[in-house]
Structures are given as structure tokens and as C-alpha cells.
N, C-alpha and C positions, 0 to 999 in steps of 0.2 A: 588308108588310115582313118580310124573313126574320129569323130568330132571331139570327143572327150580327150583323146590323146593329143590331138592337134592343139586344143586349147591349153592343155598342160604345157606343151612345148612353147606355146606363145607366152605363157606366164613365166616361163624360164628364159624369156627374151631371145628365143630362136627366131632369127629374121626370116627364115624360110617359112616357118609356121605363120608369121605375121603376113607375109606376102600371099600365102595360100588363103588365109582368112579374108584378107583384103579383096582378093579376087572373087571369093565366094559372096561377099556381102556388100561391097562398095556400091554397086549399081542400085541395089534395093535401098540402101541407106540414103544415097543421094536422091533417089526418087521420093522418099518420105520427106526429106528436108525440103525438096523443091515444092512439094505439095503445100508446105507451110509458108515458105518465103516467096514462092512464085517467081523465081529468078534463077535460071540455069547456072549462070556463072557464080552467083552467090552461093547456090546450093553446093556446087563443086568445092568451093573454098571452105565452106562450113564442114563438108564431108571430110576433107583432108584434115581439118582441125580435130574432128571427132576421132579419126584414126590415130592421130598423134596423141590425143588424150587417152585413148584406151591403151595404147602402147605404154604410156607413162604410168597408168593406173591399173595395169594388168593384174597386179597382186590383189586388187580390191574385189575382183570378180569371184563369186562363190557359186557353185552349182546348187547349193541349198537355197539360194535366193531366186533361182529361175534359170531359164535357158540363156545361153551365150548371146544369141541373136537378139533376144529381148533386152538384154543388158545394153548392148550397143544401140539398139533402137531407142531406148529411153534416154541415153546420153545424147543421141542425135536430135531427138525431139526437143529435149530441153535446150540444146544449143540453138536450134532453129527458133524456138519460142523466145529465147533471150534476144536473138537478132530482131525478131518482129517487134518486141517490146522496146527496143532501143530507140532513142530519139530520132536517129536518122531514118528509121523505118516507120515510125509512128504515123506519119502523115500519108503513108501509102497502103493502108489497109484495104484489102480487096474482099469483096463478098464472094465466097465460094459456097456453093450449095452442097448439101450432103449427097445429092445425086452425082456430083462430080467424083466424090470418093467411092461411091458404090460403082460408078462407071469404070473406075480403074480395075476393079475386080471383074467386071463383065468382060473387059478387053483382054484379061490375062488368059493365056492358053493353059491347058491342064498341066503342062510341064513346068510353067512358070509359077503356078499356084503352090505356095508353100503351106506347111502346117499352120503357120501364123495367120494366113488369110483364108484358109478353108472354113467355110461356115460364117465368116464375118459378114458377108452380104446378107445372109439369112437372119443373123442376129440384129443387124442394123435395120433391116426392113420391118422387123417386128416391133421396133420402138415407135412410140407416139411421135407426132410431129413436134410437140413441145420438147421432147427429149432430143430429137435430132437437132433442133435449133440450138439448144443449150450445149450439147456435146460438141457440135460443130464449132461453135464460137470459142469454147474454152479449150478444147483439146486439139483442134485442127488449126484454128486461127490465132490462138495464143492470147485471147482476151482474159482479163481477170474477171472474177465474179462481179465485182463492182462495175466494170466496164460493160458487162452483159446487162446488168440491171439498168444502166443508163441507156444503152442502145435499144433495149426492148421496152424501156419505160415501165418497168415493174419493180417492186420492192426487192432489195438485196436479199432479204430473208426468203423470198419466194424463189429466187435463183438458187440459193444454197439448198433449199428443200428439194427443188426439181433435180438439181445435180445429183444429190444423194439418191433420190428415187430412181433416176435414170441409170446410174451406175449399178444400183441394186438390180434393176430390171435386166441390164446386160449380163450381170453375174448369173441370174436365173436362166437367161437364154443360153449361157455357156454350159450350164449344168444339164440342160435339156438335150 
């Protein structure tokens, strides 16, 4: 069965379709969450919450807004960042380098590499060090722009400008 039909059945609250999609995506989603929260048990818990959330909000997904996996991934990323920003997690921020995230792609076998990750390593490696630092802190570690400015001891306006510039550079890399 093709993905589009499977997603349609999922949106119609077909439990078998949900189980199939869960089987297809849960491991990857948990991995992304774990990359942000750095705790396997917590990542599993958040992953389950994400799947409950997408089940309850299945009708909000639209193919016109992007791919199904990307929709789930954004929900998962936001849930993980919410956890990292919570008071209970605030004191346990860990420094993760961009090399760690690139290394994930290096370790993936060809069969494990999805359309979402193909070329990501190449796009990331093309970024300047300043961009890697900003993107890593904001998108992978869940820092706010204000927190990045404080951590790097640079003006908030500089962080905002660099962030926009880096995202623009990533977009250009994606088009290339």
C-alpha cells in the first residue's frame, strides 16, 4: 500500500494504519527526540506522547503543507524542545557538537538513509562555523535566540541576523 493511502486511512482513525505508521517511523522519531533530550527513557516517553498527539490531531495534517514524516518530525522536535526548556530540564543542558549530528549520518547504512537525510551531511558541511554553532544551539539543543546571545556573549540582533542568514544558506544548499 502506498504512503498516501496509508495516511488517508490513518486520518480516518484506522488503528491498523496507525500501527503500520508507528512501525515505520517510531524508531527514527525516538532517535531525533533522544538527540535533543539525551535520555533514552525520556525520549521513549516523549515519542509515545507524540504518537498519541498525532493520532488525536490526524485531521490537521495536509499533504499541501509537506510530507507526513516531516509533519511528525516537527511535532516531535517541538515536544523535545519543550521538555528541554522545562524547568526540570533547564539545569541539565549538555553541549553537543554539530559533528555529533553529522556523525549520525556517517553511521547510517545506505538502507537506513531516508530521503529526509540524503544530502543533509553535505549541506551542513557547507555551512560556516558560525552557522553551525547557531543552528546547533537553536534547533538541536532548544536554546532561544536570547539564550544563544547570552551563551556566546554576542548581541541578540547579531544572533537573529546570523540565524536568518544561516537558514537562507541552507535553503540555497537545498536548491543546489
